[in-house]
Biopython code that builds the backbone (N, CA, C, O; Angstrom):
import numpy as np
from Bio.PDB.StructureBuilder import StructureBuilder

atoms = [
    (1, "MET", "N", (-23.639, -9.068, -13.519)),
    (1, "MET", "CA", (-22.655, -8.005, -13.482)),
    (1, "MET", "C", (-22.287, -7.712, -12.035)),
    (1, "MET", "O", (-23.140, -7.338, -11.230)),
    (2, "ALA", "N", (-21.041, -7.881, -11.722)),
    (2, "ALA", "CA", (-20.567, -7.694, -10.357)),
    (2, "ALA", "C", (-20.200, -6.233, -10.107)),
    (2, "ALA", "O", (-19.671, -5.546, -10.981)),
    (3, "LYS", "N", (-20.492, -5.784, -8.904)),
    (3, "LYS", "CA", (-20.087, -4.444, -8.505)),
    (3, "LYS", "C", (-18.800, -4.559, -7.702)),
    (3, "LYS", "O", (-18.668, -5.421, -6.834)),
    (4, "ILE", "N", (-17.868, -3.687, -8.002)),
    (4, "ILE", "CA", (-16.548, -3.734, -7.379)),
    (4, "ILE", "C", (-16.634, -3.533, -5.870)),
    (4, "ILE", "O", (-15.866, -4.139, -5.124)),
    (5, "ILE", "N", (-17.541, -2.705, -5.421)),
    (5, "ILE", "CA", (-17.658, -2.418, -3.990)),
    (5, "ILE", "C", (-18.075, -3.659, -3.206)),
    (5, "ILE", "O", (-17.783, -3.771, -2.016)),
    (6, "ASP", "N", (-18.758, -4.589, -3.872)),
    (6, "ASP", "CA", (-19.183, -5.816, -3.207)),
    (6, "ASP", "C", (-18.049, -6.822, -3.059)),
    (6, "ASP", "O", (-17.956, -7.511, -2.044)),
    (7, "VAL", "N", (-17.187, -6.909, -4.068)),
    (7, "VAL", "CA", (-16.153, -7.944, -4.048)),
    (7, "VAL", "C", (-14.803, -7.441, -3.558)),
    (7, "VAL", "O", (-14.029, -8.218, -2.999)),
    (8, "LEU", "N", (-14.500, -6.158, -3.753)),
    (8, "LEU", "CA", (-13.220, -5.589, -3.317)),
    (8, "LEU", "C", (-13.449, -4.199, -2.711)),
    (8, "LEU", "O", (-13.096, -3.195, -3.330)),
    (9, "PRO", "N", (-14.030, -4.129, -1.522)),
    (9, "PRO", "CA", (-14.356, -2.824, -0.946)),
    (9, "PRO", "C", (-13.139, -1.989, -0.549)),
    (9, "PRO", "O", (-13.276, -0.789, -0.314)),
    (10, "GLU", "N", (-11.946, -2.600, -0.468)),
    (10, "GLU", "CA", (-10.762, -1.862, -0.031)),
    (10, "GLU", "C", (-10.125, -1.011, -1.130)),
    (10, "GLU", "O", (-9.226, -0.219, -0.848)),
    (11, "LEU", "N", (-10.574, -1.161, -2.369)),
    (11, "LEU", "CA", (-9.987, -0.408, -3.477)),
    (11, "LEU", "C", (-10.488, 1.028, -3.479)),
    (11, "LEU", "O", (-11.589, 1.327, -3.016)),
    (12, "GLN", "N", (-9.636, 1.920, -4.021)),
    (12, "GLN", "CA", (-9.996, 3.331, -4.091)),
    (12, "GLN", "C", (-9.538, 3.930, -5.408)),
    (12, "GLN", "O", (-8.622, 3.412, -6.046)),
    (13, "GLY", "N", (-10.161, 4.998, -5.809)),
    (13, "GLY", "CA", (-9.714, 5.823, -6.915)),
    (13, "GLY", "C", (-9.544, 5.115, -8.244)),
    (13, "GLY", "O", (-10.411, 4.364, -8.690)),
    (14, "GLU", "N", (-8.387, 5.378, -8.873)),
    (14, "GLU", "CA", (-8.105, 4.831, -10.202)),
    (14, "GLU", "C", (-8.083, 3.312, -10.211)),
    (14, "GLU", "O", (-8.527, 2.681, -11.171)),
    (15, "GLU", "N", (-7.567, 2.731, -9.139)),
    (15, "GLU", "CA", (-7.510, 1.267, -9.070)),
    (15, "GLU", "C", (-8.918, 0.683, -9.094)),
    (15, "GLU", "O", (-9.170, -0.312, -9.774)),
    (16, "MET", "N", (-9.835, 1.301, -8.351)),
    (16, "MET", "CA", (-11.215, 0.827, -8.328)),
    (16, "MET", "C", (-11.847, 0.934, -9.716)),
    (16, "MET", "O", (-12.518, 0.008, -10.170)),
    (17, "ALA", "N", (-11.632, 2.056, -10.380)),
    (17, "ALA", "CA", (-12.207, 2.251, -11.710)),
    (17, "ALA", "C", (-11.639, 1.242, -12.708)),
    (17, "ALA", "O", (-12.375, 0.700, -13.532)),
    (18, "TYR", "N", (-10.343, 0.992, -12.633)),
    (18, "TYR", "CA", (-9.709, 0.050, -13.558)),
    (18, "TYR", "C", (-10.244, -1.364, -13.347)),
    (18, "TYR", "O", (-10.599, -2.052, -14.304)),
    (19, "VAL", "N", (-10.296, -1.786, -12.095)),
    (19, "VAL", "CA", (-10.762, -3.142, -11.790)),
    (19, "VAL", "C", (-12.249, -3.281, -12.119)),
    (19, "VAL", "O", (-12.669, -4.321, -12.626)),
    (20, "GLN", "N", (-13.045, -2.258, -11.841)),
    (20, "GLN", "CA", (-14.475, -2.307, -12.179)),
    (20, "GLN", "C", (-14.660, -2.496, -13.679)),
    (20, "GLN", "O", (-15.524, -3.257, -14.114)),
    (21, "ASN", "N", (-13.847, -1.804, -14.460)),
    (21, "ASN", "CA", (-13.928, -1.951, -15.912)),
    (21, "ASN", "C", (-13.562, -3.371, -16.343)),
    (21, "ASN", "O", (-14.140, -3.898, -17.294)),
    (22, "LEU", "N", (-12.607, -3.990, -15.652)),
    (22, "LEU", "CA", (-12.207, -5.356, -15.987)),
    (22, "LEU", "C", (-13.287, -6.386, -15.667)),
    (22, "LEU", "O", (-13.495, -7.330, -16.430)),
    (23, "ILE", "N", (-13.973, -6.204, -14.539)),
    (23, "ILE", "CA", (-14.914, -7.237, -14.092)),
    (23, "ILE", "C", (-16.367, -6.938, -14.444)),
    (23, "ILE", "O", (-17.260, -7.681, -14.038)),
    (24, "LYS", "N", (-16.618, -5.870, -15.188)),
    (24, "LYS", "CA", (-18.007, -5.468, -15.451)),
    (24, "LYS", "C", (-18.830, -6.538, -16.155)),
    (24, "LYS", "O", (-20.046, -6.598, -15.972)),
    (25, "ASP", "N", (-18.192, -7.377, -16.951)),
    (25, "ASP", "CA", (-18.936, -8.399, -17.691)),
    (25, "ASP", "C", (-18.925, -9.768, -17.023)),
    (25, "ASP", "O", (-19.489, -10.719, -17.563)),
    (26, "LEU", "N", (-18.291, -9.883, -15.857)),
    (26, "LEU", "CA", (-18.216, -11.175, -15.171)),
    (26, "LEU", "C", (-19.466, -11.419, -14.339)),
    (26, "LEU", "O", (-20.064, -10.483, -13.808)),
    (27, "ASP", "N", (-19.854, -12.683, -14.228)),
    (27, "ASP", "CA", (-20.937, -13.010, -13.303)),
    (27, "ASP", "C", (-20.378, -12.955, -11.875)),
    (27, "ASP", "O", (-19.170, -12.824, -11.678)),
    (28, "ASP", "N", (-21.264, -13.055, -10.893)),
    (28, "ASP", "CA", (-20.851, -12.891, -9.500)),
    (28, "ASP", "C", (-19.825, -13.924, -9.056)),
    (28, "ASP", "O", (-18.892, -13.591, -8.325)),
    (29, "GLU", "N", (-19.982, -15.163, -9.482)),
    (29, "GLU", "CA", (-19.053, -16.224, -9.069)),
    (29, "GLU", "C", (-17.647, -15.970, -9.609)),
    (29, "GLU", "O", (-16.665, -16.093, -8.877)),
    (30, "ARG", "N", (-17.556, -15.620, -10.877)),
    (30, "ARG", "CA", (-16.239, -15.345, -11.469)),
    (30, "ARG", "C", (-15.636, -14.071, -10.892)),
    (30, "ARG", "O", (-14.417, -13.976, -10.750)),
    (31, "ALA", "N", (-16.465, -13.097, -10.560)),
    (31, "ALA", "CA", (-15.966, -11.866, -9.935)),
    (31, "ALA", "C", (-15.382, -12.162, -8.561)),
    (31, "ALA", "O", (-14.361, -11.589, -8.182)),
    (32, "ARG", "N", (-16.024, -13.051, -7.815)),
    (32, "ARG", "CA", (-15.489, -13.432, -6.506)),
    (32, "ARG", "C", (-14.183, -14.209, -6.658)),
    (32, "ARG", "O", (-13.263, -14.033, -5.859)),
    (33, "SER", "N", (-14.094, -15.060, -7.670)),
    (33, "SER", "CA", (-12.844, -15.784, -7.945)),
    (33, "SER", "C", (-11.730, -14.802, -8.297)),
    (33, "SER", "O", (-10.596, -14.937, -7.839)),
    (34, "PHE", "N", (-12.072, -13.817, -9.114)),
    (34, "PHE", "CA", (-11.103, -12.777, -9.453)),
    (34, "PHE", "C", (-10.647, -12.052, -8.193)),
    (34, "PHE", "O", (-9.455, -11.809, -8.010)),
    (35, "ALA", "N", (-11.596, -11.709, -7.327)),
    (35, "ALA", "CA", (-11.270, -10.966, -6.108)),
    (35, "ALA", "C", (-10.307, -11.742, -5.217)),
    (35, "ALA", "O", (-9.393, -11.157, -4.637)),
    (36, "VAL", "N", (-10.502, -13.043, -5.103)),
    (36, "VAL", "CA", (-9.611, -13.870, -4.278)),
    (36, "VAL", "C", (-8.192, -13.835, -4.836)),
    (36, "VAL", "O", (-7.229, -13.638, -4.095)),
    (37, "VAL", "N", (-8.071, -14.028, -6.146)),
    (37, "VAL", "CA", (-6.748, -14.032, -6.783)),
    (37, "VAL", "C", (-6.117, -12.645, -6.695)),
    (37, "VAL", "O", (-4.945, -12.516, -6.340)),
    (38, "TYR", "N", (-6.880, -11.621, -7.014)),
    (38, "TYR", "CA", (-6.357, -10.249, -7.031)),
    (38, "TYR", "C", (-5.936, -9.793, -5.638)),
    (38, "TYR", "O", (-4.868, -9.204, -5.468)),
    (39, "ARG", "N", (-6.768, -10.065, -4.658)),
    (39, "ARG", "CA", (-6.466, -9.644, -3.286)),
    (39, "ARG", "C", (-5.173, -10.284, -2.782)),
    (39, "ARG", "O", (-4.414, -9.653, -2.047)),
    (40, "ALA", "N", (-4.920, -11.530, -3.175)),
    (40, "ALA", "CA", (-3.710, -12.226, -2.726)),
    (40, "ALA", "C", (-2.451, -11.655, -3.375)),
    (40, "ALA", "O", (-1.369, -11.718, -2.791)),
    (41, "ARG", "N", (-2.586, -11.102, -4.575)),
    (41, "ARG", "CA", (-1.401, -10.656, -5.321)),
    (41, "ARG", "C", (-1.146, -9.153, -5.290)),
    (41, "ARG", "O", (-0.015, -8.726, -5.521)),
    (42, "ARG", "N", (-2.145, -8.350, -5.017)),
    (42, "ARG", "CA", (-1.973, -6.902, -5.115)),
    (42, "ARG", "C", (-1.110, -6.359, -3.979)),
    (42, "ARG", "O", (-0.938, -7.012, -2.950)),
    (43, "ARG", "N", (-0.582, -5.182, -4.175)),
    (43, "ARG", "CA", (0.213, -4.509, -3.157)),
    (43, "ARG", "C", (-0.523, -3.250, -2.712)),
    (43, "ARG", "O", (-0.963, -2.443, -3.530)),
    (44, "ASP", "N", (-0.643, -3.106, -1.406)),
    (44, "ASP", "CA", (-1.273, -1.924, -0.838)),
    (44, "ASP", "C", (-0.322, -0.733, -0.994)),
    (44, "ASP", "O", (0.863, -0.861, -0.688)),
    (45, "PRO", "N", (-0.804, 0.408, -1.458)),
    (45, "PRO", "CA", (0.074, 1.576, -1.581)),
    (45, "PRO", "C", (0.768, 1.946, -0.267)),
    (45, "PRO", "O", (1.896, 2.437, -0.282)),
    (46, "GLN", "N", (0.109, 1.715, 0.853)),
    (46, "GLN", "CA", (0.739, 2.022, 2.142)),
    (46, "GLN", "C", (1.961, 1.141, 2.390)),
    (46, "GLN", "O", (2.937, 1.593, 2.987)),
    (47, "LEU", "N", (1.915, -0.110, 1.939)),
    (47, "LEU", "CA", (3.066, -1.001, 2.063)),
    (47, "LEU", "C", (4.228, -0.483, 1.223)),
    (47, "LEU", "O", (5.378, -0.532, 1.660)),
    (48, "ILE", "N", (3.938, 0.008, 0.030)),
    (48, "ILE", "CA", (4.979, 0.578, -0.829)),
    (48, "ILE", "C", (5.582, 1.809, -0.154)),
    (48, "ILE", "O", (6.800, 1.989, -0.177)),
    (49, "LEU", "N", (4.756, 2.644, 0.438)),
    (49, "LEU", "CA", (5.243, 3.835, 1.138)),
    (49, "LEU", "C", (6.147, 3.455, 2.308)),
    (49, "LEU", "O", (7.236, 4.009, 2.457)),
    (50, "ILE", "N", (5.707, 2.528, 3.123)),
    (50, "ILE", "CA", (6.491, 2.129, 4.302)),
    (50, "ILE", "C", (7.821, 1.514, 3.893)),
    (50, "ILE", "O", (8.854, 1.826, 4.485)),
    (51, "THR", "N", (7.808, 0.649, 2.892)),
    (51, "THR", "CA", (9.064, 0.026, 2.474)),
    (51, "THR", "C", (9.975, 1.028, 1.764)),
    (51, "THR", "O", (11.197, 0.889, 1.824)),
    (52, "ALA", "N", (9.413, 2.028, 1.096)),
    (52, "ALA", "CA", (10.248, 3.081, 0.507)),
    (52, "ALA", "C", (10.912, 3.901, 1.606)),
    (52, "ALA", "O", (12.060, 4.321, 1.461)),
    (53, "LEU", "N", (10.200, 4.130, 2.700)),
    (53, "LEU", "CA", (10.785, 4.853, 3.834)),
    (53, "LEU", "C", (11.959, 4.104, 4.448)),
    (53, "LEU", "O", (12.844, 4.719, 5.043)),
    (54, "LEU", "N", (11.973, 2.785, 4.308)),
    (54, "LEU", "CA", (13.106, 2.005, 4.807)),
    (54, "LEU", "C", (14.400, 2.376, 4.095)),
    (54, "LEU", "O", (15.488, 2.092, 4.595)),
    (55, "GLY", "N", (14.289, 3.005, 2.938)),
    (55, "GLY", "CA", (15.470, 3.451, 2.203)),
    (55, "GLY", "C", (16.300, 4.457, 2.965)),
    (55, "GLY", "O", (17.494, 4.596, 2.702)),
    (56, "PHE", "N", (15.698, 5.158, 3.900)),
    (56, "PHE", "CA", (16.438, 6.152, 4.679)),
    (56, "PHE", "C", (17.196, 5.542, 5.849)),
    (56, "PHE", "O", (18.020, 6.214, 6.470)),
    (57, "VAL", "N", (16.927, 4.280, 6.155)),
    (57, "VAL", "CA", (17.650, 3.629, 7.255)),
    (57, "VAL", "C", (18.527, 2.485, 6.749)),
    (57, "VAL", "O", (18.925, 1.614, 7.522)),
    (58, "GLY", "N", (18.825, 2.489, 5.453)),
    (58, "GLY", "CA", (19.783, 1.534, 4.927)),
    (58, "GLY", "C", (19.225, 0.381, 4.128)),
    (58, "GLY", "O", (19.993, -0.468, 3.677)),
    (59, "PHE", "N", (17.920, 0.314, 3.933)),
    (59, "PHE", "CA", (17.317, -0.783, 3.176)),
    (59, "PHE", "C", (16.645, -0.256, 1.910)),
    (59, "PHE", "O", (15.488, -0.572, 1.630)),
    (60, "ALA", "N", (17.373, 0.539, 1.162)),
    (60, "ALA", "CA", (16.817, 1.147, -0.052)),
    (60, "ALA", "C", (16.481, 0.078, -1.082)),
    (60, "ALA", "O", (17.221, -0.889, -1.256)),
    (61, "GLY", "N", (15.367, 0.264, -1.755)),
    (61, "GLY", "CA", (14.990, -0.611, -2.855)),
    (61, "GLY", "C", (14.067, -1.756, -2.504)),
    (61, "GLY", "O", (13.633, -2.478, -3.402)),
    (62, "ILE", "N", (13.750, -1.953, -1.239)),
    (62, "ILE", "CA", (12.875, -3.060, -0.848)),
    (62, "ILE", "C", (11.525, -2.937, -1.558)),
    (62, "ILE", "O", (10.958, -3.937, -1.999)),
    (63, "HIS", "N", (11.019, -1.721, -1.667)),
    (63, "HIS", "CA", (9.729, -1.526, -2.341)),
    (63, "HIS", "C", (9.791, -1.929, -3.810)),
    (63, "HIS", "O", (8.790, -2.381, -4.366)),
    (64, "ARG", "N", (10.942, -1.774, -4.443)),
    (64, "ARG", "CA", (11.083, -2.175, -5.846)),
    (64, "ARG", "C", (11.033, -3.697, -5.989)),
    (64, "ARG", "O", (10.502, -4.212, -6.973)),
    (65, "PHE", "N", (11.583, -4.412, -5.012)),
    (65, "PHE", "CA", (11.482, -5.870, -5.040)),
    (65, "PHE", "C", (10.016, -6.301, -4.909)),
    (65, "PHE", "O", (9.590, -7.256, -5.559)),
    (66, "LEU", "N", (9.251, -5.601, -4.074)),
    (66, "LEU", "CA", (7.846, -5.955, -3.861)),
    (66, "LEU", "C", (6.997, -5.785, -5.120)),
    (66, "LEU", "O", (6.000, -6.484, -5.298)),
    (67, "ILE", "N", (7.387, -4.865, -5.983)),
    (67, "ILE", "CA", (6.612, -4.646, -7.206)),
    (67, "ILE", "C", (7.301, -5.283, -8.414)),
    (67, "ILE", "O", (7.104, -4.863, -9.554)),
    (68, "ASP", "N", (8.107, -6.296, -8.137)),
    (68, "ASP", "CA", (8.758, -7.119, -9.164)),
    (68, "ASP", "C", (9.703, -6.348, -10.080)),
    (68, "ASP", "O", (9.867, -6.706, -11.246)),
    (69, "GLN", "N", (10.319, -5.303, -9.561)),
    (69, "GLN", "CA", (11.353, -4.587, -10.307)),
    (69, "GLN", "C", (12.700, -4.937, -9.671)),
    (69, "GLN", "O", (13.317, -4.119, -8.990)),
    (70, "ILE", "N", (13.132, -6.166, -9.911)),
    (70, "ILE", "CA", (14.311, -6.721, -9.253)),
    (70, "ILE", "C", (15.572, -5.924, -9.601)),
    (70, "ILE", "O", (16.371, -5.617, -8.716)),
    (71, "GLY", "N", (15.753, -5.594, -10.861)),
    (71, "GLY", "CA", (16.936, -4.836, -11.283)),
    (71, "GLY", "C", (17.029, -3.493, -10.581)),
    (71, "GLY", "O", (18.094, -3.117, -10.092)),
    (72, "MET", "N", (15.917, -2.770, -10.530)),
    (72, "MET", "CA", (15.906, -1.477, -9.835)),
    (72, "MET", "C", (16.128, -1.659, -8.341)),
    (72, "MET", "O", (16.782, -0.831, -7.706)),
    (73, "GLY", "N", (15.593, -2.726, -7.778)),
    (73, "GLY", "CA", (15.804, -2.997, -6.360)),
    (73, "GLY", "C", (17.272, -3.202, -6.041)),
    (73, "GLY", "O", (17.776, -2.674, -5.050)),
    (74, "ILE", "N", (17.962, -3.970, -6.880)),
    (74, "ILE", "CA", (19.395, -4.198, -6.678)),
    (74, "ILE", "C", (20.161, -2.892, -6.850)),
    (74, "ILE", "O", (21.056, -2.588, -6.062)),
    (75, "LEU", "N", (19.811, -2.119, -7.878)),
    (75, "LEU", "CA", (20.465, -0.830, -8.103)),
    (75, "LEU", "C", (20.289, 0.089, -6.896)),
    (75, "LEU", "O", (21.251, 0.712, -6.448)),
    (76, "TYR", "N", (19.075, 0.178, -6.369)),
    (76, "TYR", "CA", (18.821, 1.017, -5.199)),
    (76, "TYR", "C", (19.599, 0.519, -3.990)),
    (76, "TYR", "O", (20.149, 1.320, -3.234)),
    (77, "LEU", "N", (19.651, -0.791, -3.803)),
    (77, "LEU", "CA", (20.390, -1.342, -2.672)),
    (77, "LEU", "C", (21.874, -1.003, -2.751)),
    (77, "LEU", "O", (22.482, -0.638, -1.745)),
    (78, "LEU", "N", (22.454, -1.121, -3.929)),
    (78, "LEU", "CA", (23.887, -0.893, -4.092)),
    (78, "LEU", "C", (24.271, 0.584, -4.096)),
    (78, "LEU", "O", (25.414, 0.923, -3.789)),
    (79, "THR", "N", (23.339, 1.460, -4.438)),
    (79, "THR", "CA", (23.651, 2.889, -4.529)),
    (79, "THR", "C", (22.946, 3.715, -3.458)),
    (79, "THR", "O", (22.851, 4.937, -3.580)),
    (80, "VAL", "N", (22.459, 3.068, -2.423)),
    (80, "VAL", "CA", (21.707, 3.732, -1.347)),
    (80, "VAL", "C", (20.580, 4.575, -1.942)),
    (80, "VAL", "O", (20.471, 5.776, -1.697)),
    (81, "GLY", "N", (19.763, 3.909, -2.718)),
    (81, "GLY", "CA", (18.608, 4.589, -3.321)),
    (81, "GLY", "C", (19.031, 5.661, -4.301)),
    (81, "GLY", "O", (18.392, 6.707, -4.410)),
    (82, "ILE", "N", (20.129, 5.389, -5.026)),
    (82, "ILE", "CA", (20.751, 6.362, -5.925)),
    (82, "ILE", "C", (20.926, 7.681, -5.163)),
    (82, "ILE", "O", (20.411, 8.739, -5.526)),
    (83, "CYS", "N", (21.693, 7.531, -4.081)),
    (83, "CYS", "CA", (22.023, 8.650, -3.175)),
    (83, "CYS", "C", (20.763, 9.334, -2.644)),
    (83, "CYS", "O", (20.728, 10.558, -2.522)),
    (84, "TRP", "N", (19.772, 8.581, -2.340)),
    (84, "TRP", "CA", (18.500, 8.993, -1.759)),
    (84, "TRP", "C", (17.596, 9.772, -2.701)),
    (84, "TRP", "O", (16.422, 9.971, -2.387)),
    (85, "VAL", "N", (18.099, 10.217, -3.839)),
    (85, "VAL", "CA", (17.257, 10.966, -4.775)),
    (85, "VAL", "C", (16.153, 10.064, -5.321)),
    (85, "VAL", "O", (14.986, 10.456, -5.355)),
    (86, "GLY", "N", (16.522, 8.860, -5.748)),
    (86, "GLY", "CA", (15.527, 7.916, -6.255)),
    (86, "GLY", "C", (14.512, 7.534, -5.196)),
    (86, "GLY", "O", (13.327, 7.370, -5.487)),
    (87, "THR", "N", (14.985, 7.393, -3.964)),
    (87, "THR", "CA", (14.081, 7.057, -2.865)),
    (87, "THR", "C", (13.080, 8.179, -2.623)),
    (87, "THR", "O", (11.896, 7.922, -2.405)),
    (88, "ILE", "N", (13.550, 9.418, -2.662)),
    (88, "ILE", "CA", (12.653, 10.565, -2.458)),
    (88, "ILE", "C", (11.621, 10.638, -3.585)),
    (88, "ILE", "O", (10.442, 10.890, -3.337)),
    (89, "ILE", "N", (12.067, 10.418, -4.813)),
    (89, "ILE", "CA", (11.132, 10.428, -5.949)),
    (89, "ILE", "C", (10.093, 9.321, -5.783)),
    (89, "ILE", "O", (8.909, 9.533, -6.043)),
    (90, "ASP", "N", (10.536, 8.146, -5.352)),
    (90, "ASP", "CA", (9.597, 7.040, -5.142)),
    (90, "ASP", "C", (8.630, 7.320, -4.000)),
    (90, "ASP", "O", (7.489, 6.858, -4.032)),
    (91, "LEU", "N", (9.066, 8.071, -2.988)),
    (91, "LEU", "CA", (8.155, 8.440, -1.902)),
    (91, "LEU", "C", (7.040, 9.344, -2.421)),
    (91, "LEU", "O", (5.892, 9.236, -1.989)),
    (92, "VAL", "N", (7.382, 10.224, -3.338)),
    (92, "VAL", "CA", (6.376, 11.108, -3.923)),
    (92, "VAL", "C", (5.427, 10.315, -4.829)),
    (92, "VAL", "O", (4.228, 10.587, -4.879)),
    (93, "ASN", "N", (5.980, 9.335, -5.540)),
    (93, "ASN", "CA", (5.207, 8.581, -6.538)),
    (93, "ASN", "C", (4.773, 7.197, -6.071)),
    (93, "ASN", "O", (4.476, 6.345, -6.909)),
    (94, "TYR", "N", (4.725, 6.943, -4.782)),
    (94, "TYR", "CA", (4.421, 5.593, -4.291)),
    (94, "TYR", "C", (3.056, 5.091, -4.761)),
    (94, "TYR", "O", (2.908, 3.903, -5.046)),
    (95, "GLN", "N", (2.066, 5.964, -4.847)),
    (95, "GLN", "CA", (0.740, 5.526, -5.289)),
    (95, "GLN", "C", (0.756, 5.118, -6.758)),
    (95, "GLN", "O", (0.087, 4.158, -7.143)),
    (96, "LYS", "N", (1.504, 5.829, -7.567)),
    (96, "LYS", "CA", (1.622, 5.480, -8.987)),
    (96, "LYS", "C", (2.333, 4.145, -9.149)),
    (96, "LYS", "O", (1.925, 3.323, -9.969)),
    (97, "LEU", "N", (3.394, 3.919, -8.375)),
    (97, "LEU", "CA", (4.113, 2.643, -8.438)),
    (97, "LEU", "C", (3.179, 1.488, -8.083)),
    (97, "LEU", "O", (3.155, 0.463, -8.764)),
    (98, "ALA", "N", (2.413, 1.667, -7.010)),
    (98, "ALA", "CA", (1.481, 0.616, -6.581)),
    (98, "ALA", "C", (0.384, 0.408, -7.621)),
    (98, "ALA", "O", (0.020, -0.730, -7.915)),
    (99, "LEU", "N", (-0.143, 1.492, -8.176)),
    (99, "LEU", "CA", (-1.212, 1.384, -9.174)),
    (99, "LEU", "C", (-0.733, 0.639, -10.416)),
    (99, "LEU", "O", (-1.433, -0.242, -10.917)),
    (100, "GLU", "N", (0.442, 0.980, -10.910)),
    (100, "GLU", "CA", (0.959, 0.308, -12.109)),
    (100, "GLU", "C", (1.147, -1.185, -11.860)),
    (100, "GLU", "O", (0.805, -2.010, -12.707)),
    (101, "TYR", "N", (1.693, -1.526, -10.694)),
    (101, "TYR", "CA", (1.876, -2.940, -10.365)),
    (101, "TYR", "C", (0.521, -3.636, -10.248)),
    (101, "TYR", "O", (0.332, -4.727, -10.786)),
    (102, "ASN", "N", (-0.413, -3.009, -9.549)),
    (102, "ASN", "CA", (-1.725, -3.618, -9.338)),
    (102, "ASN", "C", (-2.517, -3.757, -10.638)),
    (102, "ASN", "O", (-3.319, -4.681, -10.776)),
    (103, "MET", "N", (-2.304, -2.856, -11.584)),
    (103, "MET", "CA", (-2.967, -2.991, -12.880)),
    (103, "MET", "C", (-2.456, -4.231, -13.616)),
    (103, "MET", "O", (-3.235, -4.950, -14.242)),
    (104, "LYS", "N", (-1.147, -4.476, -13.539)),
    (104, "LYS", "CA", (-0.593, -5.693, -14.152)),
    (104, "LYS", "C", (-1.140, -6.935, -13.464)),
    (104, "LYS", "O", (-1.477, -7.920, -14.121)),
    (105, "VAL", "N", (-1.228, -6.884, -12.140)),
    (105, "VAL", "CA", (-1.751, -8.018, -11.379)),
    (105, "VAL", "C", (-3.212, -8.265, -11.736)),
    (105, "VAL", "O", (-3.621, -9.415, -11.901)),
    (106, "ALA", "N", (-3.999, -7.206, -11.857)),
    (106, "ALA", "CA", (-5.417, -7.353, -12.206)),
    (106, "ALA", "C", (-5.571, -7.987, -13.581)),
    (106, "ALA", "O", (-6.417, -8.859, -13.781)),
    (107, "HIS", "N", (-4.761, -7.552, -14.513)),
    (107, "HIS", "CA", (-4.831, -8.129, -15.859)),
    (107, "HIS", "C", (-4.461, -9.611, -15.828)),
    (107, "HIS", "O", (-5.099, -10.429, -16.491)),
    (108, "GLY", "N", (-3.429, -9.953, -15.057)),
    (108, "GLY", "CA", (-3.042, -11.358, -14.919)),
    (108, "GLY", "C", (-4.113, -12.184, -14.227)),
    (108, "GLY", "O", (-4.355, -13.332, -14.599)),
    (109, "ALA", "N", (-4.754, -11.603, -13.223)),
    (109, "ALA", "CA", (-5.795, -12.323, -12.484)),
    (109, "ALA", "C", (-7.013, -12.578, -13.361)),
    (109, "ALA", "O", (-7.605, -13.656, -13.306)),
    (110, "ILE", "N", (-7.387, -11.600, -14.165)),
    (110, "ILE", "CA", (-8.552, -11.782, -15.035)),
    (110, "ILE", "C", (-8.249, -12.831, -16.100)),
    (110, "ILE", "O", (-9.138, -13.575, -16.514)),
    (111, "SER", "N", (-7.000, -12.890, -16.542)),
    (111, "SER", "CA", (-6.608, -13.908, -17.524)),
    (111, "SER", "C", (-6.612, -15.304, -16.914)),
    (111, "SER", "O", (-6.957, -16.280, -17.580)),
    (112, "SER", "N", (-6.229, -15.392, -15.651)),
    (112, "SER", "CA", (-6.126, -16.710, -15.016)),
    (112, "SER", "C", (-7.487, -17.342, -14.707)),
    (112, "SER", "O", (-7.599, -18.566, -14.638)),
    (113, "ILE", "N", (-8.514, -16.517, -14.521)),
    (113, "ILE", "CA", (-9.827, -17.104, -14.228)),
    (113, "ILE", "C", (-10.617, -17.399, -15.500)),
    (113, "ILE", "O", (-11.680, -18.017, -15.451)),
    (114, "GLY", "N", (-10.094, -16.957, -16.624)),
    (114, "GLY", "CA", (-10.736, -17.291, -17.908)),
    (114, "GLY", "C", (-11.626, -16.233, -18.332)),
    (114, "GLY", "O", (-12.252, -16.338, -19.387)),
]
sb = StructureBuilder()
sb.init_structure("model")
sb.init_model(0)
sb.init_chain("A")
sb.init_seg("    ")
for serial, (resi, resn, name, xyz) in enumerate(atoms, 1):
    if name == "N":
        sb.init_residue(resn, " ", resi, " ")
    sb.init_atom(name, np.array(xyz, "f"), 0.0, 1.0, " ", f" {name:<3s}", serial, name[0])
structure = sb.get_structure()
């Protein structure tokens, strides 16, 4: 049984609890394989925050592209972050956006290692 703090010490809060629940039954080798795949694919909430802030200087929606929401990214780009209202909402909810994306990535990573 792998401990999350050993394989992914950078995780915090809900993300840590979710990933720990996913890997609780894995042996150490498979947990390390999961960590390699997950670490390469996950998005840091700080990256989502910084790219959302770019919406105020004319690059609205970049954070949506990073979390694979291409349609929303294009919409934000064409509407200046839906007149900055959407950008402001995303700034408030950046951790939730990152968590939802990372949960999908974790599920995909656990599926890929078997």
